[in-house]
N, C-alpha and C positions, 0 to 999 in steps of 0.2 A: 443525606440525598440520591436518590438514583437516576441512571441518567440510560436511558434508552436510546440506544445506536441503530439495534440492527433494525429495515425496512420494514419486517413483520413483525414486530415489536410496538413499534410505533406507530402500527396503522391501525394496530388490535387494540391500545391503547384513544388511539383519536380516533375512534368508532366504538365507544363504550363509555359515553360519557356516565350513564349509571355506576359505573364501577371509577372510572378516573375524573374524576367530578374537576369542572373550570373554574369551582370557587375558591381561585387560591391567594387571592388579596382582601382586606381589609377594606378596600376603595370600593367605588361605585365603578362598575365597569359595564356596559351596556352596549351588545348583547354579551362581549366575550367573557363575563363573569359568570354567565347563568347556565342554570344546565335546567332540562329537564322543561314541562310545558313554559315557566316564566320567562327561559333560552326562547322557547319556537314562540312565541307570543313575540318579542322584543325582535327576533328574527321576522318575524313576519314586516313589522312596520318596516327595519332596514332595508329589507329583499326589494321595496317597493320602489324607492330612491333610483337603486342598481340596477332595474330589467335593461338587455340589449336594448329594447326601444331608447330611455333613457337615454343609453349609454351612449346612442346612434345619433341622438340627436344634438348631445352637447359637443358627439367629433370636432363639428366645423368649426367653435367654438374654443377648443381645447388645440387644433390647428392653425390657428388664425396667432394663436398665443406663440407656439412653437415657433410658427414661422419669422413675428417679427424679431424675437429673439435671436435667430439661426442670423437671419438679415443684417441684426444691428451688430455682429460677432460680424459677419464676414463685412458688413460696408469699414470696419474699425479696422480694416488692413490696408494700408496706405502707402507701408514702409517695401523696399526691398532687400530680401527676396517677401514675396508675395503670401508670407505665410503668415496665423495667424495660433500662437501657443500659449492656451491654458487647461482650465482643471476642469476635466467633464463632470466632476462633482460640484463644485463649492460654485464654478461658474457657468455649467448646465443645467444639470441634472437637480441643483436644489433651486435658479431662479428660477426655470419652468415649471418647478411640482409646488413656489408659493403661488405663479401669478398663473397655473391652471388651477389651483384651487381655491383662490378669491375670484373668479370667475364663473366658477363651475359653484359654489357656495355664494358669490351676488356681494361679499364683504369689499369693504371699500378700497381700494386700490393705494392706501396710506398705512395697510400695515402691512406692505411687504418687507418694508425695509426692519420692521417689529416680530419678523415671523422669519425672514432667513436670523434677525442675530440670536430669536429663540433657538434654531434648530441647530447654531453651534457652544449653546449653551446645555440643550438636551443633551448633545454631541459628551462632553466636556464631563456631565456629569452622569451620562452614563457611565461611564469607564470610570467616576472616579470612586460607584462602589458606596461611595455618602449616601447613607437614607435622608439625612437634613439637603444636602444640597442637590438630592431627585426631587426631594418634596415643594423646595423650594420654587426648581423650575416647573414643575404642573401644577402648583397653585398660579405663576405667569402666564403657563398656559387657560390657562382658566380662566383671568381675567382679559383675556382678551376677546377670549369667546363674547364673556358676558359685555364686552364694550358695542357688541353687533347683537346682541339677543333682546338688550334690554332698551335698548333705541326703538327695536320694531314694533315689542311687545305695546312702549307709552305710545307711538302710533297710532296703532288699532288696524283700522282698515286700511289710514293711509301709509302703509309699511310698504315697502318695496316688495312686487312680485317674485321672493326667489324662493331658493332650496329652504335658504333658513328660517327665511318667514312661514313659509310652507311643515317646516319640522315643532316648529312654534305649536301651529296651531290643527298639526294633528290630532286625529281620535282616532287612530287604530286599535291602542289599549283601552279605546270604552273613556277618555277619559284623554284632556291635553297633560302633555309631556312640564314637568315642574321644572325648573330651573337648574335644579342639579342632573338631572337626568337627561336633558339639552346639552348639558356640559359633554358630560358622558358619552353623547352619542356622535356629536360635533369632536370632540380630543380623540375618540378613538377613527371617524375619516383625516381628517384634518392631522394630529400631533401624529400620532401610526405613518398616517402614508407619505409625510413630508419626506419623514426620513428615507423609506421605505424605496420609492421613485428613485428618488437624489442616488442613494447606495446601488439601486435596478441600474441606473443608467451608466454609473461608472462603471458597475462592469460588463453592462453588453457596449459602451467606449470601449475600453480595454482590449475588449475578445474581438470587439473587429479591426483595433487596431493590430493587432496580433496573428490576426486571421485575415488579409486582404482579397482574401478570394469567395471570402464569407461576404464581405464589401461587393464584390462583382458581381456576385448572386443576385443581392438585393438588387442593385442599379439593374442588376437587367429586370428586371418588374416578377413581381414574384404573386400570388392570391395568398388576398389577406391572412387567410385559416396557415399557410406557409411559414407566410412572416412571424404570427405569431408562436405558430412551433418550433421553429428557430429562436427566439427569444424565448419562449421557455424552455429548451436545452440551455442556454448559455446559463439559464439561468440556473438551471440544476448543475450543470457543472462547477459553477460555483458561488452556491445558493448564498444569495447574501443576507434570509430570512433565516437565522441561526436557531432560535428551540422555542418552545411555549412548556409553559410549567401547568403541571396535574394533581393532585388529592386526589389518594384514597378513599375509598368509602366503606371498603372492604376489605378481608384480606386476601388477596388473591396471588397465585403462584402466572408469569410472565417470561416468556423462555428457562434460561433458568436460575430464576430469580426469583424468591418466596417474600413477598413484598405486604406489609401490618398494615392495616386502618391506618388513616391518617399519615402514610409513607407520600413523602417528598418527589414528586419523578417531576423529571425532565424527557420534553420529548426533541432528540436532536435530529430537526429535519437535517442541515448537511450532511450530515452521517448520513442518516437511510436513505436520500437521494443519489449519497457513492459507495453505497453497500452493494460489495461484486460480486453476492450473491442477486441480486438482480443485474448490477450494471458490471458486465466484465471487466469492461476496459469504460473506472467513471469513468474520464477523459473525453474520449471517445466522441469524437460531433455527434448522434444519429437522434434525427427528432420526429424523424415517424417510429425507429424503434424501442424509443426511450420515454415518450410519451404516456404512455398508459400506465409507469409504474414512478411519472412524474410528482412528486410532492410540494414543489416549489410553495405553493395558496395553501398546500395542508388538506387535507382529508376528514370524511366525517360531517356530523351536527357541522365541526364550529368553521368550516370549512372558508377561507376568505370572502366574504359578504361582496366584496372590489374587484374582485378578481376580472371583471370586464373593464370594469374601469382603468386598473390600471396597465391593463396589456391595450388598452389605443390609448391610455397614454405614453407608456414605454412605446409603442408604435408610429405613431406621430412624433417623436420629437427624435425619433431614431431614422426613418424617413426625410425631417426636414434636414438632420443632418447630413446625409446622403447624398441630397437637394443641392446644398447651399455648399460644401465642399464637397468636390472630387476626388482629395486623397484624406485621412486621416490615419492617423502615424501616431507613434508613441515617438514623446521628448526622452530621447539621451539623452540629455545636459540632465534629467531629472529625471526617478524613478517611481512607480505608484505607491501609495505607502498604503501598507493594509491599517484596516481598522481592527482597534482593539477589543476584544471582547466586552459586553458580549452581542455584540455586530457582526456582521462578516459586508465581506465588499471589501473597500477602498475606504476612505477616509479620503481620497487626493488619485488622482488620475493623468498625471503630464500628458496632452499630449499636442501636436502639431498640426492644425491641420491649414491643407491649402481650399482658398475660395473658389465655387465652381466658374466658371468663365462664362460670362453674359450668355441666353440659350441654352445653357446643355444639360442643366439642371430636372434631376424627376418631372413630373408633370402635378 
């Protein structure tokens, strides 16, 4: 297996799907595991659910979710000193990710506990490297999705008017999607996004806790585009999205490597985002200067379709944390715990949150 580390090589492979195919799994993966016209067709379907307009319409609902979570955390602070100790990944990021996804997809709120448990099982299975454990966790997640799909199919015209029902009746491909195709799309949206949003929340909160001056900047109010650029730059510095896989369809020379047909290739986004040829000081915080080379959400035809949604969700939870807590600090009694490969970021970020005095938070 070849691992591409340089920014130039990673971009070249990501932007050449004819040579670097995404058909790397025996399992159905829509749209990630497709190439060419098949990928284009499914990606066109998926993209219609993630347009800027639809994300903007969803934002008030996501903000209500974040506000309820943060207000609940702040309300739990009743003792002196009036601070809250919690884990930014497990207590904030994971819970917010599950509740936001449930609200977006129209799923039953009773799925929250099951999804949170699944996230932890998936983390353990992924880090174990055991195909059997990974397959069992994947099957469990498929069963969660089917408990949402089947009642909607049975209800027909009486099914709730939500994104999941819309997907069931989608005919963008010239026909309705089969159950296994809907499961694959929803697995991509939900299974991947839950962990990604939780990890991203951990990375951003850790960075803000370690850099109070950036907290101050954001509390002072910045334009939405600048807020998003700051989030992207934090994720570039400490990229939780480690890699993607490809397989070569023909012999190819990339950089100093001669790759045969059928070579397994890893695109290392974390390394590319810290390549000193592009980022002279990879740790330097420069949102404007580094934005054009930032690969947090990938590049090429398989660039993350949920970028606008993920960015909005992360902006919302961070802004609500800043509104509800006047200080976000690292908990010096418990150090952050790094995630184990193949995921990046942190599995736990213990923080100390100081609730904002009434009437002094962000609008």
